C-alpha positions in Angstrom: 17.9 3.8 5.9 18.6 5.2 9.5 16.9 8.4 9.0 14.0 6.5 8.3 14.3 4.5 11.7 15.6 8.2 12.8 12.3 9.4 11.9 10.2 6.2 12.9 11.8 6.7 16.5 10.9 10.7 16.8 7.3 9.9 15.9 6.9 7.1 18.5 8.3 9.4 21.0 6.3 12.1 20.1 3.1 9.9 20.5 4.2 8.4 23.8 5.0 11.3 25.8 2.7 13.7 24.1 -0.7 11.8 24.4 -2.5 15.5 24.1 -2.1 14.1 20.6 -3.9 11.6 21.1 -6.6 13.2 22.5 -6.7 15.8 20.3 -7.2 13.9 17.0 -9.8 12.2 18.7 -11.7 14.9 19.9 -11.9 16.1 16.1 -14.8 13.6 16.0 -16.2 13.5 19.5 -19.5 15.3 20.7 -20.6 15.2 23.9 -24.6 15.1 23.3 -23.9 12.7 20.2 -20.7 10.4 21.1 -18.8 9.8 18.2 -21.3 11.3 16.0 -19.5 9.1 12.5 -19.6 5.7 14.9 -22.5 4.5 12.7 -22.9 6.0 9.4 -22.9 3.7 6.3 -19.2 5.4 5.3 -17.9 4.1 8.7 -19.7 0.9 7.9 -18.5 -0.2 4.7 -14.5 0.8 5.9 -14.7 -1.1 8.9 -16.6 -4.4 7.3 -14.7 -4.0 4.0 -11.2 -4.6 5.0 -12.0 -7.3 7.1 -14.0 -9.5 4.3 -11.3 -7.9 2.0 -8.8 -9.8 4.1 -10.8 -13.3 4.4 -10.5 -12.7 0.7 -7.2 -11.9 0.5 -6.1 -14.8 2.7 -8.7 -17.3 1.0 -6.9 -16.7 -3.1 -3.5 -16.4 -1.7 -4.2 -20.0 -0.3 -5.6 -21.8 -3.5 -2.9 -19.8 -5.3 -0.2 -21.4 -3.2 -1.6 -24.8 -4.1 -2.1 -24.1 -7.3 1.6 -23.5 -7.5 2.4 -26.5 -5.8 0.4 -29.1 -8.2 1.5 -27.2 -11.2 4.3 -28.3 -13.5 4.2 -25.1 -14.9 7.8 -23.4 -14.3 6.2 -20.0 -13.8 4.1 -21.0 -11.1 6.7 -23.2 -9.3 8.5 -19.9 -9.0 5.3 -18.0 -7.5 5.7 -20.5 -4.4 8.1 -18.6 -2.4 6.5 -15.3 -3.1 3.5 -16.8 -1.4 4.7 -18.0 1.1 5.8 -14.6 2.0 2.8 -12.8 1.4 0.9 -15.6 3.9 3.2 -15.5 6.7 3.2 -11.5 6.6 -0.4 -12.0 6.8 -0.3 -14.4 9.4 2.2 -12.9 11.8 1.3 -9.0 11.2 -2.3 -8.7 11.3 -3.5 -11.5 13.1 -0.6 -13.1 15.8 1.6 -10.2 16.7 -1.7 -7.2 16.4 -4.7 -9.0 17.6 -3.2 -12.4 19.6 0.2 -10.5 21.3 -1.2 -6.6 21.8 -4.7 -6.9 21.5 -5.9 -9.3 24.0 -2.9 -8.5 26.2 -1.9 -4.9 26.5 -5.1 -3.8 28.4 -4.9 -0.7 26.6 -8.8 0.9 26.8 -10.2 2.3 23.6 -11.1 6.0 23.3 -14.8 5.3 23.6 -13.9 4.1 26.8 -12.2 7.0 28.9 -13.9 9.6 30.5 -12.7 12.1 28.1 -14.9 10.6 25.9 -17.8 9.6 28.3 -16.0 6.5 29.5 -15.7 5.2 32.9 -11.8 4.6 32.1 -8.6 6.6 32.0 -6.1 7.6 29.2 -3.3 5.1 29.2 -0.5 6.4 26.9 1.0 3.9 24.0 3.2 1.5 24.8 2.1 1.2 28.3 0.7 -2.3 29.4 -2.8 -1.7 31.5 -5.2 -3.7 33.0 -8.8 -1.5 32.1 -9.6 -4.1 29.2 -9.4 -7.6 29.1 -9.4 -8.4 25.5 -9.6 -6.9 22.0 -8.3 -3.8 23.1 -6.6 -0.5 21.2 -3.4 -0.8 21.0 -2.6 -1.8 18.7 -5.3 -1.3 15.5 -6.3 -4.4 13.8 -8.1 -2.6 10.7 -5.4 -0.2 10.2 -2.7 -3.5 10.5 -5.0 -5.0 7.9 -4.9 -2.6 5.5 -1.6 -1.4 5.9 -0.6 -4.9 4.8 -0.7 -4.4 1.3 2.6 -2.7 1.7 3.7 -6.5 1.9 3.3 -6.6 -2.5 5.8 -4.3 -2.8 8.4 -6.7 -1.4 7.3 -9.1 -3.7 7.0 -6.6 -6.8 10.3 -4.6 -6.1 10.2 -2.7 -9.7 6.4 -1.5 -8.6 7.8 -1.1 -4.6 7.0 2.7 -3.8 3.7 2.5 -5.9 2.9 -1.0 -3.5 3.8 1.1 -0.2 2.2 4.3 -1.6 -0.9 2.2 -1.7 -0.7 0.2 1.5 0.2 3.3 3.4 -3.4 5.3 2.2 -5.7 1.9 2.7 -3.7 2.0 6.4 -4.2 5.5 6.7 -8.0 5.2 5.7 -8.8 2.5 7.4 -7.7 3.8 10.8 -9.1 7.3 9.9 -12.1 5.4 10.6 -11.4 3.8 13.9 -10.7 7.0 15.3 -13.8 8.7 14.1 -15.8 5.3 15.2 -14.2 6.1 18.8 -12.0 2.6 18.0 -8.5 3.8 18.2 -6.2 6.7 18.8 -4.0 7.9 16.5 -1.0 6.2 18.3 -2.9 2.9 17.3 -2.9 3.3 13.7 0.9 4.6 14.2 2.1 1.4 16.1 0.1 -0.8 13.7 2.3 0.2 10.4 5.4 -0.2 11.7 4.0 -3.8 12.9 3.2 -4.7 9.5 6.0 -3.3 8.4 8.8 -4.7 10.4 7.0 -8.2 9.9 7.8 -8.0 6.5 10.9 -7.0 6.7 11.9 -9.9 8.6 10.0 -12.8 6.9 11.4 -11.2 3.5 15.1 -11.4 5.3 14.4 -15.6 6.2 12.6 -15.8 2.7 13.6 -13.5 -0.1 10.9 -13.6 -2.1 11.4 -12.4 -5.1 10.8 -14.6 -8.0 14.3 -15.0 -10.3 14.0 -13.1 -13.2 13.3 -15.1 -16.6 17.2 -13.8 -18.1 18.1 -15.8 -14.3 16.1 -18.8 -14.8 17.9 -19.1 -18.2 21.2 -19.0 -16.8 20.9 -21.2 -14.0 19.0 -23.6 -16.8 22.4 -23.2 -19.3 24.5 -24.0 -15.8 22.8 -26.9 -15.2 22.9 -27.9 -18.6 26.3 -27.7 -19.0 27.0 -29.5 -16.0 25.6 -32.2 -16.4 27.2 -32.8 -20.2 30.3 -32.3 -18.0 29.2 -35.3 -15.9 26.8 -37.4 -17.5 25.6 -40.7 -15.7 28.0 -42.8 -14.7 31.0 -41.4 -14.0 32.7 -39.8 -10.8 
């Protein structure tokens, strides 16, 4: 585990200490005559809008499933309540409250399209540095990337498919982030920190909720123990 933290710390340090990485990656998609030339292409717009609609669909689906699980008398449905609460909380806290409300609306980091290197009037600000060049919905961190990275949360709910869900989430977040870089909306460092916002949020909520539902065998053991306890302590006796 400590190797993962070390690798993350080194990557973050590199992005903070070497701003040329941000500027270099963004420059791949910028032309002085055309600006960020992929910004309005249909594949970029499809992914840009698709991520937003997908998150709404997932959010509505999770809330509907939670209501059904709460009202249902089926034992399997009731067991799903805690994992559903976990997924909803991670979605609300990570991509929404922390990414949008706390960071994007308060950090003030200008987007690539707004700085002088890419035809704007502002100047580059290192990741993690609070600035006054942007008032709201700024560059740090990426909301679209965080929304796509959110899929890693399912790795905590389905531990047997943990690697698969982590891979799906990382690929989705990376593709969404690459599109936002190509559109001039974010730097690569914004994408990197978006992943860690979601991962840390999921880790914290998982620590608090333990979202993995008990296996069927575990429930059988619980029922047998409960039956034994009821048999040894019939009603009316203390």
